[in-house]
N, C-alpha and C positions, 0 to 999 in steps of 0.2 A: 567415729568409733574410737574409744580410748584403748590403751594398750591392754588393760585387763580384759575388756570385752573381746579384743582381737584374739588373745591367747585362749580364752574360753571357747570361742567359736571354732578356732582351729583344732583344739583338742577334742571338742565334741564331734567334729566331722571325722577325725581320725578314729575315735572310739567306735563310731558307728561302722566305719569301714573295717576295723579289726573284727568286730562282731560278725560281719558278713564275709570275712576272709578276703576282702578286696583292697586292703591297704597296699600301697606300692610295693613294700618289701614282702607281702604275702602272695604276690603274683609271680608266676614263672616268666622270665624274659629270655628270649632266644639269643644265642650268641650273635654278636654284631648288631643287635637291635638298640636303637637310641630311645631311651625312655625318660632320662633326666632332662628337665627343662633348660632351654637356652634362650638368650636374649636375641630378639629379631634384628636389632641394630648392630650389635657388636659380635654376634655369633659366639659369645662366651657363655659358659654354663653358669646358671644360678648356683648358689652354694648354700650348704647348711640347711637351716630351717626354711628359707625361701624355696630352695630346691625341692624339699620334701612336700611343702605346702602346695606348690604348683603341680607337682607330680600327682598329688592326691586329687586336686581339682580335675586334672586331665583324666584320671581314672573315673571320677564321679560323673563327669560330663561326656565321657566317651570321645575326647579329642584325640585325633590321630597325629596332630601336628604338635611338636614339642616347643615351638617358638612362641615367645611372649614378649610384650613390650608395652610401654606407656602409650597413651594416645598419640603423643608427638613423635615417639620413636617409630610407630607404625606409619604415620604420615610421612616421615622422613624416608621410609623405604618404598614410598609410592602407594601405600595402602590407606584404607579408610575404615575405621570401626563403624559397623552398621548401627543405625539408630535403634535405640532400645536395648542394646547389649549391656549387660552388667559386668563390671570389671571385678578383679580379685585383688584384695589388699595384700601387700607384702611389706616387710620392715627393712629399713636400711639404717645400720648403725653408723653414725657420723662421729668420727673422732678427729677429723681434720677439716679445715676450710680451704677452699681454693681462692687464691689471690692472683690477680693479673700482674704480671711483671711489667714495670714501666721504665722508660729511660729517664735521663736527667730533666727533661722537660715535662715529665708526667704523661707522656704518650705511651700507649700499649706497645710492648715489644712483640715482634712477629717472627715466626720461623721462616725457613726457606720457601715454604709453601704459602706464606702469607697468613698463617693462622696465629692467633694470639698465643703467647707463651704464659703459662701459669706456674706458680709454685704452691706448695701445700704446707700449711702451718698447723701444728697439732693444737687442738682445742683444750683449754683447761677443764671444761665441763662437757664431755661427750653427750650426745643425745641421740634418740631414736626417732626416725621419721617414717611415716607411712606413705606408700605409693600405691597407686591403682594401675594394674596392668591387665592386658587383654590377650587372650590366645589368638594366634594367627587365624584360626577358624571363625573368629568373631569379626573378621575384617574382610573386605573385598580389595582386590587390586594388588595384593602382595605377590612377588615372584614365587614360583614353586620352590619348595624346599629341595635342595640337592641331597641326594642319598649316595654318598661314596660307596663304591663296591667294597663289601666286607673283606677283611683279610682271609685267606684260606685257613681252615681250622688247624692244620698242622703248624702254621706259623703262630697262630694265637696260643696254642698249647705250649709251644716252645717258649714264648714270652712269659706265659703264666708260670712255667717252671722256673724261669730266671727270676721272676718277681719273688717267688717263694724262697729261693736260694739267697737272694740279695738282702732280704730282711735279716737273715742270719739266725733264724730259730730252727733248731734241729727238728727233723720230721722222722718219726719212727712208725713203720708199718707193721701191724699186728693182725694175724688172722682172726677174724671175728667181725662184730658189727658195732664196735665202739669208735667214736670219733670225738676227740676233745683236746683241750689245751691244759697241760699240767703246769701250774705256775711254779711250784717248788722245784721241779726238775727243769723248768723252762724248756719244755718240748711239746711238740704237737704229735698226737697219736692218731693215726688214721688206719682204717682197714686196708688190706692189700689192694693195689690198684685194680686188679682183676675182679674184685668184688663189686665194683661200681659198674652200672650199666653203660656208662660212656666216660670218655676223658673229661667232657664238660662237667658231668656230675662230680667227678673227682676234684677238679680245680674249684668248683663252686663251694664244695664242702671245705676244701683246704683254705680258701680265702676267708671263710667265716672264722675258722680257728686261728688263722693268722691275725684277723682283727682282734680277737681276744688277746693274743700274745703281745700286741703293742702296748698293753696296759702294764706290763712288767715294770718294776721300779727302775730298771736300767734303760728303759725306753721312754714311754710317756707317763709312767707312774700314775695310772688312772685309778681314781678312787673307787669307781663302780666295780672294777675287777677285783680289787682287794676286799671290798665289803661283800661282794657277791660270793667269793670263796668262803669267807667267814660265815655268811648267812646260810649258805648251802642251797641246793636245788629246792625251788618252791618259795624261796624268800623274796620279798620285794626287791632287795638289792640284787639278787641273781637275775630277776626279770629285767631290771634296768640295764644291766650289763649286756644281757642277751639282745635287748632292743638296739643297743649301740652296735654290737657285732653284726646283727642282721642287716641293719640299714647300711653299714659300711661295706658289707659283702655285696649288696646290690650296687652301690656306687662303684666299688673297685671292679666288680664283675663287668660292668658296662665299659669302664675305662680300659680294661685289659682286652675285653671282647669275648669273654666266655659266657656271658649272660648270668642269670640268677636262678637258683633253686630255692623255693620258699619252704621246703618240707620241714626244716628244723624248728619252725616257730610254733607249731600247734600246741605244745605243752606250756607255752608262756602267755597265751592269750589273756587269761584272767589276770595274770600279774601285770601285763601291759595296761589293761583297762583300769585296774586299781590305781596304778601309778599316775595315770593321766587324770583320773577322776579326783585324786587327792591334790594334784598340782598340775594345772593346765600348762604351765611353762615347761614341764618336763619333756614334752615332745620336741620343742625347739632346742632344748639343751642336748637331748639325745641326738638330734640331727646334726647339730654343730659338732658334737664329739665324733660322730660317725664320719663327718667330712674331714676332721683332723686325722682320724685313723687312716682313711683312704689316702689322704695327702702324705702322711708319714710313710706308708707302705710304698707308694709310687715315687716319692722323693728319694728314698733309700735305693730304689731300683735305678733311678736316673743317675744317682751318684756313682753306683757301681758300674753302670754302662760307661760313664765318662772316664772312670779309672781304667776300664778295659780297652776302650776305644773312644777317644775324645771326639772323633768325627761322627761317630754313630749316635751320640747323645741326642742330636736333633731329630733322629728318626724314631725315638721312643714314641709310641702311639698316643694320639689324642683320643678322646671319646669316640667310639665307633658308632655308626648309624646303620640301621638295618631296616628292611622293608615291612616285616610283619611279626606278629606275636605267635608263638606256638606253645602248646601245653605238653610237657614231657612227664611220663610216669617216673616216680622216684621211689627208691628203696626205703624201708623203715629201719632207722638206726636209733636204738634207745639212748636215753640220757645217762651218762655215767654218774656214779655216786659222788665223785669229787671232780673238780675241774670243770671247764666249760665245754659243752659239746652240743650237737644238734639233737633234737628230740626224736627225729625220725629221718 
C-alpha cells in the first residue's frame, strides 16, 4: 500500500465513524479509563496520527485491550498472533538512523548489561516507513494487561485545576451557557462551575477551551486558530481548529484522568467530513497538532510543578487506565458568535 492509499483508507474510515458518531473523540470516556493505544513491548503510548488511527480501529473492531505491537514485539512478550489475523498499518517518520558504536578494533561496544551501544545520526533525507501491528486481542499467550487503580476523583480534579492554572490563560466565569476561548482578550470564558452537572464535565469543557488557547501567537501560534477566527463559525477553517481542540481534549483528558465529554462536536460534523474528503492527510495533521497541544499543556504543567517542588515533578501523572466505559448525560451549550467554544 503506497502512502496516498494509506491516507485515503484512514480518512475514509474516520469519515464513516464521524457519520455514525463513533470516532474516538465523539465517544464519552470515563475518568481514569485508558483508551489511547500503547505499545505492548515498551508500554509507551503511540502518538499523533498513529494513536488516533489505532484508537479508531479499536473502536471499529470492539477491542477492549489498548495494547498493540508488531508480530515480533508480541512474540518477544510471549504471545503469538493467531493464524489468519489481519494487521493494521501505521506510519513511522524516520529522520535518524541507528549506528552501532564500535571500539578501535571495530568490535561493538556494550553497556554494563552487555547490550550493544548505539548512536543516532540525522538523515539528510528523512523518509516514512509503514509497519504492521496487531492488537493484543489478536494474539494468544500475552500476559494480562495490568490496570492500575485510578486516582480518587478529588485528586484528579485538583490536578486538573493546576493544569489549567499552569498554562497561564485567565479563566472568567459568567452566568449563562456559553463556553469559549476569546483570542483577542486571551481568556477562556466558562459558565459558573455550579451550572455543570459534575466537576468532570467542567474540566472536560475547560480542557477543550485550553486546547484552543495554545494556538495564541505567544504560545504555539497555530495557523488553524487564527484562520478559524477569521473564517468564523461554520467555515472550513473553524472546523479544522475544532477538530484539533477536540482530539487534544480527549488526549489530555485521559492523561490527566478526567475522561472526555464529546458533546461539543455535533455542530462540526459536516465541516470535519468536508475537510477529510478534500484532503485525506488532514486527519493525520489534525492528530499530530492535537498531540502537540496536549504535550504543550502538560509540559507547562510539569515545568510549574518542578518550580514549586522539584521533588514532586516525578509524581506528575502518566496516562491513567480504567476498567470500563460509561455514558454520561451532558448539558447543551450553544456555540458563541466569536471565539472557539463547544456546540453543546
